N, C-alpha and C positions, 0 to 999 in steps of 0.2 A: 116058365120065367127062363132066362136066357135066350129068346126067340128074336131079340130085337139086336143082337150082335155083340160086341165085347162090352160097351156099358148097357146094360140092362135099366137101372134107373138111379137117381140120385136120393138120396134121403136127408131132409133138411131138419136140424135140430132147432125146435123153438125154444126161446131163452125163457119163456115164461106161459100161462095159460093164456093171458091176456093177446102175447104175440101169436100165438097157436090160434084164437080166436080172429083174429085182425087179418091174419094171411088166408084163414079158410073164406073169411066176408069178402076179401078183396078178391079172390080166385072165383067164388060164385058171382061177383059182381059184375065180372068179366064173361061170365056165361062159359065157362070152361068146363066146369063139371058140378054135380050133386054135392061134391065132399062128402060122403057119408062117414062121420067119426067112429073108429073101431075101438072099443076100450079093452086093451089087452092085460089089463090088471097093472102092470108096473106103468105102463105109459097108453096115450092116445095117438092115434095116427089118422091120418086121411091121406088119399092118393087122388092125383089128378093129372092131365094130360095136359102139356104146353101146346102152343100153337104149332110148333112143329113136329107134333105126336110122341114128343119124349115123356116117358112116364117117370111119374115123381111121386115122392111122399112128403107129409111133415109130420114131425114127431114131438110130442112133450113129453119128457120124462116125468111122473108124477114126484112132488119132492120126497115122499116117504119111500127110498129106494130098500128099505128091507122088506116091503112087501113081497111075496112071491108071485111069479107070473102065474097066469092062469091057462089050462088047457085050450087048444084051438076051438073045440066044442062049446066052451064057455065064453067066449069072447061077445061082447054085448056090441051091435050095433046101432050107432045114433043117428038118426036121420037129421033132427032138428037139434045141434047142439049149441 
């Protein structure tokens, strides 16, 4: 992290789970990345690289904001979301 200059990456907030899936499907359709989904407890996210090699992530916060986050060792990687 922070090896790419002043702006390391953008994080985009999906407004719904459907929007999250749609963004992921569009990025995969463009052939950019596998877009492996990471379940962090409070949120789901995936990373992708744009055509200019910029690093980005899309995040969807789960509706139940009272749920505690989970430790990194317990994150679940979901290849086919």
